[in-house]
C-alpha positions in Angstrom: 109.5 103.3 133.5 110.4 102.5 129.9 114.1 103.1 129.2 116.1 103.2 126.0 117.3 99.6 126.8 113.8 98.1 126.3 113.3 95.9 123.3 110.1 95.8 121.2 109.9 92.0 121.8 109.5 92.6 125.5 106.4 94.8 124.8 104.7 92.8 122.0 105.7 89.3 123.1 105.6 89.3 126.9 105.0 85.6 127.3 107.8 84.6 124.9 110.2 87.0 126.5 109.5 85.6 130.0 110.0 82.0 128.8 113.2 82.9 127.0 114.6 84.6 130.1 113.6 81.5 132.2 115.4 79.1 129.8 118.7 81.2 129.7 118.6 82.0 133.4 118.2 78.4 134.4 120.8 77.2 131.8 118.2 74.9 130.2 118.6 73.3 126.8 116.0 72.1 124.3 115.3 68.5 123.3 113.7 66.8 120.4 112.0 63.5 121.2 111.6 61.2 118.2 112.1 57.6 116.9 115.6 56.3 116.2 115.0 56.2 112.5 114.0 59.9 112.4 117.0 60.8 114.5 119.3 58.9 112.1 117.8 60.8 109.2 118.6 64.1 110.9 122.2 63.2 111.5 122.8 61.6 108.1 121.1 64.4 106.1 122.2 67.2 108.5 118.8 68.7 108.3 115.6 68.8 110.4 112.1 68.3 108.8 109.3 70.8 109.3 105.8 69.3 108.8 102.5 70.9 107.9 100.6 71.7 111.1 97.6 70.1 109.5 99.4 66.7 109.2 100.7 66.5 112.7 99.1 64.4 115.4 97.9 67.5 117.2 96.7 69.4 114.2 93.7 70.8 116.2 96.0 73.0 118.1 96.0 75.7 115.4 92.2 75.8 115.7 92.4 75.9 119.5 94.8 78.9 119.3 92.6 80.8 116.8 89.5 80.1 118.9 91.2 81.4 122.1 92.4 84.5 120.3 89.0 85.2 118.8 87.2 84.7 122.1 89.6 86.9 124.1 89.7 89.6 121.4 85.8 89.8 121.5 85.8 90.1 125.2 87.0 92.5 128.0 90.7 91.9 127.3 90.2 92.7 123.6 88.3 95.8 124.4 91.1 97.0 126.7 93.7 96.3 124.0 91.7 98.0 121.2 91.2 101.1 123.4 94.9 101.2 124.2 96.1 100.8 120.6 93.6 103.2 119.1 94.6 105.8 121.7 98.1 105.7 120.2 97.2 105.3 116.5 93.6 106.1 115.7 92.0 103.2 113.9 95.0 100.9 114.0 93.0 97.9 115.2 91.0 98.0 112.0 94.2 97.7 110.1 95.3 94.8 112.3 92.0 93.0 111.9 92.0 93.2 108.1 95.6 92.1 107.9 95.2 89.1 110.3 91.9 88.0 108.8 93.4 88.1 105.3 96.3 85.8 106.3 94.4 83.5 108.6 93.7 80.9 106.0 97.4 80.6 105.3 98.1 80.1 109.0 95.7 77.2 108.9 96.8 75.4 105.8 100.4 76.6 105.0 102.2 76.6 108.3 105.1 74.2 108.9 106.4 73.3 112.4 109.1 71.4 114.1 108.9 70.8 117.9 111.3 70.7 120.8 110.7 70.7 124.6 112.6 72.4 127.4 115.1 69.9 128.8 115.5 70.0 132.6 119.0 69.3 134.0 117.6 66.4 136.0 116.5 64.7 132.9 120.0 64.3 131.5 120.1 60.5 132.3 116.6 59.4 132.0 114.7 61.8 129.8 111.0 62.4 130.4 108.7 59.4 130.6 105.7 61.1 129.1 107.7 62.1 126.1 109.0 58.6 125.6 105.5 57.3 125.7 104.1 59.9 123.3 106.9 60.1 120.7 109.5 57.3 121.2 107.8 54.2 120.1 109.9 51.1 120.7 113.1 52.8 119.8 112.9 56.4 121.1 115.8 58.8 120.9 116.1 62.3 122.4 118.4 64.8 120.8 119.4 67.4 123.4 120.5 70.7 121.7 122.0 74.0 122.7 119.6 77.0 122.8 121.8 79.8 121.3 120.6 79.4 117.7 117.0 79.4 118.7 117.4 82.8 120.3 119.5 84.3 117.4 118.3 87.6 116.0 119.0 86.3 112.5 116.2 86.4 109.9 118.1 84.1 107.5 115.7 81.1 107.6 112.5 83.1 107.9 111.6 80.5 110.5 111.2 81.6 114.0 111.2 79.9 117.4 108.5 80.5 120.0 107.5 78.8 123.3 104.1 77.2 123.4 101.6 78.6 125.9 99.2 76.2 127.6 96.0 78.3 127.9 92.2 78.0 128.0 90.0 81.0 126.9 90.2 82.6 130.3 94.0 82.3 130.7 94.4 83.5 127.1 92.4 86.7 128.0 94.9 87.4 130.8 97.8 87.2 128.4 96.0 89.7 126.1 95.5 92.0 129.1 99.2 91.7 129.8 100.0 92.7 126.2 97.8 95.8 126.6 99.4 96.7 129.9 102.9 96.5 128.4 101.8 98.7 125.5 100.2 101.3 127.9 103.4 101.4 130.0 105.5 102.0 126.8 103.0 104.2 124.9 105.6 106.9 123.9 108.1 104.3 122.8 105.4 102.4 120.8 104.2 105.7 119.2 107.8 106.5 118.1 108.0 103.1 116.4 105.4 104.3 113.8 102.0 102.9 112.8 103.3 100.5 110.1 105.9 98.9 112.4 103.5 98.5 115.3 100.9 96.9 113.0 103.6 94.4 111.9 104.6 93.6 115.5 100.9 93.1 116.4 100.3 90.8 113.5 103.2 88.7 114.5 102.0 88.7 118.1 98.7 87.4 117.0 100.2 84.9 114.6 102.4 83.3 117.2 99.6 83.4 119.8 97.4 81.4 117.3 100.1 78.9 116.3 101.7 78.4 119.7 98.8 78.0 122.0 97.8 74.4 123.3 95.3 73.0 125.6 96.5 73.1 129.3 96.4 69.3 129.5 99.7 69.3 127.4 101.5 71.6 129.8 104.1 69.0 130.9 105.6 68.9 127.4 107.1 72.4 127.9 107.2 72.8 124.1 109.0 75.2 121.9 108.2 75.4 118.2 110.0 76.6 115.0 107.4 78.1 112.8 107.6 78.7 109.1 104.7 80.1 106.9 106.2 80.5 103.4 103.3 82.4 102.0 104.1 85.2 104.5 107.9 85.0 104.4 109.7 82.8 101.9 113.1 81.5 102.8 115.9 81.0 100.2 117.5 78.3 102.5 114.7 76.0 103.5 114.2 73.0 101.1 110.7 71.8 100.1 110.3 68.1 99.4 107.5 65.5 99.3 107.9 62.7 101.8 105.7 59.7 102.8 105.1 59.8 106.6 103.2 56.9 108.1 101.8 56.1 104.7 100.7 59.7 103.9 102.3 61.6 101.1 102.8 65.3 102.2 105.0 68.3 101.6 107.7 69.1 104.1 110.5 71.7 104.5 114.0 70.9 105.5 116.1 73.1 107.7 119.7 72.6 106.6 122.0 72.3 109.7 124.5 74.6 108.1 125.9 77.9 109.5 125.3 81.1 107.6 127.7 83.5 109.2 127.1 86.2 106.7 123.5 86.3 107.9 124.3 86.0 111.6 123.2 82.4 111.9 125.8 80.2 113.6 125.8 77.3 116.0 123.4 75.1 114.0 125.9 72.5 112.6 125.7 69.2 114.3 128.9 69.3 116.4 127.9 72.7 117.8 124.2 72.2 118.1 124.0 68.7 119.5 124.8 68.5 123.2 123.9 64.9 123.9 121.8 61.9 122.8 119.6 60.0 125.2 118.5 56.5 124.0 115.0 55.8 125.4 113.6 52.6 127.0 114.1 49.8 124.4 115.2 46.2 124.2 117.9 47.2 121.8 119.9 49.8 123.7 123.5 48.4 123.0 123.0 48.2 119.3 121.3 51.6 119.1 124.1 53.1 121.1 126.8 51.6 118.8 124.9 52.9 115.8 124.7 56.5 117.2 128.4 56.5 118.1 129.2 55.8 114.4 126.7 58.4 113.2 128.0 61.2 115.5 131.6 60.4 114.5 130.6 60.6 110.8 128.9 64.0 111.6 132.2 65.4 113.0 131.4 65.0 116.7 134.5 64.6 118.9 134.4 61.7 121.4 130.9 60.7 120.5 130.6 58.0 123.1 130.7 60.7 125.8 127.6 62.4 124.4 125.4 59.3 124.5 123.3 58.2 127.5 121.0 55.3 127.8 117.8 55.8 129.9 117.1 52.9 132.2 113.4 53.7 132.9 111.8 50.3 133.2 109.1 51.1 130.6 107.6 48.2 128.8 107.6 49.0 125.1 
């Protein structure tokens, strides 16, 4: 039974709602694996970079998500969803298709992303070996952060967090069927939202499904993304710059780690956001630890030494 307490997100974003509940129930945090030089830049500039999805090492993921969505929408799951929606608002799926198709080129070429992973409590001392191998290089650092700002209802940044789903075509179809089932169960509630509002929710459901679906082989990453598509929603707070990354000039956006209490965004300044730092397998751990103690102190973190751990995984780097 649908009650007055249900939230639209539980209906239109069932996978994300389940993952969010799992993170909060289990007291998990999020973690950003990167190289020491990139972590230093985050702490010094008090900002996080968002890179174009097309410039990231796994740029084909957007194509994978779009292909999974198209295949499922053309199949049995899509037919069920269309019948459900059109039974509530006649012809609404045509509105949705035109809207999504019109914006699809921008999702491919004008989406900016920054990535985190779910951090398990048992990883506090060692980190995750596969992530050190993939993202750490010879001087890897993991920044473990508190989750509250990721789940904030604020629209201040126009950048939104979402878990990544690790799906093939068949599993994606099951998620689309789940969306249809949630809408059926809440049909009266959905109808009361109004056609325009429901179309907007569905567009965002399709957008995040396309941008946050990866091949099942990446499942161990347990990734969360912050997504920004300025052509759709422009933020007054994110800062665009051109940077050279691995020899390639490219536009980026910076998320300033600055609270905006008047816009209900708090907890993103370094002393509040950063829970701990894990220094990955390296030959230079003592020097890197000393450097990060100084950086954390400069960023206003109390007792910085207590927040730093050194992984002793015997990984040859």
